[in-house]
C-alpha positions in Angstrom: 75.4 -16.5 -29.8 73.1 -18.2 -32.3 71.3 -20.0 -29.4 70.5 -16.7 -27.8 69.2 -15.3 -31.0 66.9 -18.3 -31.6 65.9 -18.2 -27.9 64.7 -14.5 -28.3 62.9 -15.3 -31.6 61.0 -18.3 -30.2 60.3 -16.6 -26.9 58.8 -13.5 -28.5 56.8 -15.7 -30.9 55.5 -17.7 -27.9 54.4 -14.5 -26.2 52.5 -13.3 -29.3 51.0 -16.8 -29.8 49.5 -16.7 -26.3 46.5 -14.8 -27.8 45.8 -17.5 -30.3 46.7 -20.9 -28.7 48.1 -21.9 -25.4 49.3 -25.3 -26.8 51.2 -23.7 -29.6 52.8 -21.1 -27.3 53.8 -24.0 -24.9 55.7 -25.7 -27.8 57.4 -22.4 -28.7 58.3 -21.8 -25.1 59.8 -25.4 -25.0 61.8 -24.8 -28.1 63.1 -21.5 -26.8 64.1 -23.2 -23.5 66.1 -25.8 -25.5 68.0 -23.0 -27.3 68.6 -21.2 -24.0 69.9 -24.4 -22.4 72.3 -24.8 -25.4 73.4 -21.2 -25.0 74.1 -21.6 -21.3 76.0 -24.9 -21.6 77.5 -24.1 -25.0 76.8 -27.5 -26.5 75.9 -27.9 -30.2 73.6 -30.8 -29.4 71.0 -28.5 -27.9 71.1 -26.3 -31.0 70.6 -29.4 -33.1 67.6 -30.6 -31.0 66.1 -27.1 -30.9 66.4 -26.8 -34.7 64.8 -30.1 -35.3 61.9 -29.3 -32.9 61.5 -25.9 -34.4 61.6 -27.1 -37.9 59.1 -29.9 -37.3 56.7 -27.5 -35.5 57.2 -24.9 -38.2 56.3 -27.3 -41.0 53.2 -28.5 -39.0 52.1 -24.9 -38.6 52.7 -24.2 -42.3 50.4 -27.1 -43.2 47.9 -26.0 -40.7 47.9 -22.5 -42.2 47.5 -23.8 -45.7 44.5 -25.9 -44.5 43.1 -22.9 -42.7 43.3 -20.8 -45.9 41.6 -23.6 -47.9 38.8 -23.5 -45.3 38.2 -19.9 -46.0 36.7 -20.9 -49.4 34.0 -22.7 -47.4 33.2 -19.8 -45.1 35.7 -20.3 -42.4 38.3 -17.8 -41.1 42.0 -18.1 -41.6 44.2 -18.7 -38.5 47.9 -17.9 -38.8 50.2 -19.2 -36.1 53.5 -17.7 -35.1 54.9 -21.2 -35.1 55.8 -20.8 -38.7 58.9 -19.1 -37.4 60.3 -22.6 -36.8 61.1 -22.9 -40.5 63.8 -20.3 -39.9 65.9 -22.9 -38.2 66.4 -24.9 -41.4 69.6 -23.1 -42.5 71.2 -23.5 -39.1 70.1 -27.2 -38.9 71.9 -27.8 -42.2 75.1 -26.0 -41.0 75.1 -28.0 -37.7 74.5 -31.2 -39.5 77.4 -30.5 -41.9 79.7 -29.7 -38.9 78.8 -32.8 -37.0 79.2 -35.1 -40.0 82.7 -33.7 -40.9 
């Protein structure tokens, strides 16, 4: 069930991200595919991999957004990516890690 929820979140984010960046939306589509594969096969390993990928991409997009806002002080324009949604996988990553280590 959790895999389907994250699949929907990342898939919708990827569709919205298509307007801004094809590369970012490709990464979001890939993460959503990993969660879908985990939901179909019902294996926790796919959820763990999707959470790690999503979190890494979310942190990268958060740093990119901070740099983009810093650039606005010098006359640039701010770009916000929907990839920040990847940070939402952190709580689930910690839950899965605790279950796998027990």
